[in-house]
Wavefront OBJ file of the C-alpha trace (Angstrom):
o trace
v 7.074 -12.483 -17.089
v 7.462 -10.311 -14.035
v 5.767 -6.940 -13.935
v 7.361 -3.686 -12.853
v 5.469 -1.465 -10.446
v 5.613 2.073 -11.853
v 5.046 4.903 -9.389
v 4.844 8.532 -10.469
v 5.948 10.123 -7.225
v 4.622 13.622 -7.852
v 1.118 12.532 -8.779
v -2.002 14.208 -7.451
v -2.941 11.220 -5.274
v 0.406 11.418 -3.455
v -0.159 15.101 -2.759
v -3.672 14.422 -1.482
v -2.329 11.770 0.916
v 0.518 14.031 2.037
v -1.832 16.764 3.290
v -3.485 14.699 6.074
v -0.089 13.196 6.910
v 1.334 16.668 7.537
v -1.742 17.693 9.539
v -1.628 14.612 11.781
v 2.122 14.906 12.313
v 1.643 18.581 13.189
v -1.008 17.632 15.754
v 1.352 14.974 17.089
v 4.186 17.480 17.552
v 1.863 20.087 19.084
v 0.389 17.610 21.560
v 3.871 16.339 22.447
v 4.688 19.766 23.876
v 1.324 20.585 25.448
v -0.220 17.393 26.799
v 2.270 14.582 26.626
v 0.898 11.043 26.727
v -2.632 11.985 25.702
v -4.877 9.941 23.458
v -4.731 12.710 20.839
v -0.959 12.416 20.659
v -1.083 8.637 20.294
v -3.790 8.584 17.634
v -2.319 11.425 15.582
v 1.123 9.808 15.731
v -0.186 6.450 14.568
v -2.202 7.961 11.716
v 0.510 10.434 10.637
v 3.348 7.927 10.664
v 1.050 5.346 9.055
v 0.514 7.677 6.098
v 4.273 8.260 5.941
v 5.062 4.546 5.911
v 2.407 3.916 3.263
v 3.737 6.671 0.987
v 7.445 5.977 1.334
v 7.746 2.210 1.579
v 6.269 1.002 -1.713
v 9.714 0.568 -3.199
v 10.519 -2.087 -0.592
v 7.320 -4.086 -1.151
v 7.965 -4.775 -4.838
v 10.928 -6.631 -6.311
v 10.754 -4.608 -9.529
v 10.022 -0.940 -8.894
v 10.465 2.254 -10.903
v 9.532 5.539 -9.269
v 10.084 8.902 -10.890
v 9.300 12.582 -10.696
v 10.549 15.549 -12.699
v 13.963 15.512 -10.989
v 15.013 11.885 -10.945
v 14.382 8.198 -10.994
v 14.482 5.383 -8.454
v 15.061 1.998 -10.076
v 14.998 -1.365 -8.360
v 15.083 -4.223 -10.855
v 15.825 -7.772 -9.688
v 17.725 -6.514 -6.637
v 17.115 -5.562 -3.019
v 18.534 -2.026 -2.972
v 17.158 0.693 -5.241
v 19.335 3.132 -7.203
v 18.598 6.848 -7.270
v 19.504 8.615 -10.522
v 19.015 12.300 -11.344
v 17.794 12.954 -14.878
v 20.237 15.846 -15.231
v 23.163 13.460 -14.618
v 22.223 11.006 -17.375
v 24.311 11.301 -20.517
v 22.777 8.384 -22.406
v 21.094 5.052 -21.967
v 20.544 1.923 -24.008
v 18.537 -1.240 -23.657
v 20.100 -4.280 -25.282
v 20.443 -7.987 -24.506
v 17.969 -7.758 -21.611
v 20.131 -5.122 -19.887
v 19.518 -1.454 -19.204
v 22.744 0.568 -19.332
v 22.601 4.131 -18.010
v 25.730 6.218 -18.570
v 26.125 9.250 -16.330
v 27.891 12.469 -17.303
v 30.741 11.763 -14.879
v 31.496 8.469 -16.665
v 30.026 6.028 -14.168
v 27.518 3.494 -15.394
v 24.481 1.752 -13.944
v 23.523 -1.670 -15.293
v 20.161 -3.282 -14.617
v 19.119 -6.801 -15.512
v 15.849 -6.895 -17.473
v 15.464 -10.666 -17.674
v 11.878 -11.856 -17.240
v 10.622 -8.287 -17.719
v 7.923 -7.761 -20.334
v 8.434 -5.744 -23.496
v 5.692 -3.293 -22.545
v 7.487 -2.535 -19.262
v 10.764 -2.015 -21.144
v 8.969 0.405 -23.450
v 7.521 2.277 -20.492
v 11.008 2.663 -18.967
v 12.248 3.888 -22.347
v 9.396 6.422 -22.572
v 10.055 7.712 -19.039
v 13.765 8.135 -19.749
v 13.179 9.796 -23.131
v 10.629 12.273 -21.809
v 12.564 13.306 -18.722
v 16.132 13.295 -20.034
v 15.078 15.549 -22.901
v 13.163 17.867 -20.549
v 16.099 18.230 -18.120
v 18.820 18.683 -20.744
v 17.110 21.472 -22.688
l 1 2 3 4 5 6 7 8 9 10 11 12 13 14 15 16 17 18 19 20 21 22 23 24 25 26 27 28 29 30 31 32 33 34 35 36 37 38 39 40 41 42 43 44 45 46 47 48 49 50 51 52 53 54 55 56 57 58 59 60 61 62 63 64 65 66 67 68 69 70 71 72 73 74 75 76 77 78 79 80 81 82 83 84 85 86 87 88 89 90 91 92 93 94 95 96 97 98 99 100 101 102 103 104 105 106 107 108 109 110 111 112 113 114 115 116 117 118 119 120 121 122 123 124 125 126 127 128 129 130 131 132 133 134 135 136 137 138
């Protein structure tokens, strides 16, 4: 069974890592205008962009990835490209025959293959969808 990497994108740890990223990128931009080519500019750029790459590239490191916040969901299951779905656009969903079917309000449908995915990961996807679809449609 393959595991799914679940990533709550608006968690406290992400916010804590975003603060030094913003500070270092601010130093990088400031030093780009004042003393171009300095060691401070190089170091702050490497650290700031390193934080950015670390925070934003997890979805490309894992074959099965589900990231969500209060607005939407990024799903990448057994594929290379992830799909971005807003919770407000979801009309319904169902999990049957090792497939996840998400029907949007405009009539389009997303289908994801859940073969070799554990039952506990399927239940976690179901819980995420239930909690957030209900919260956004009320």
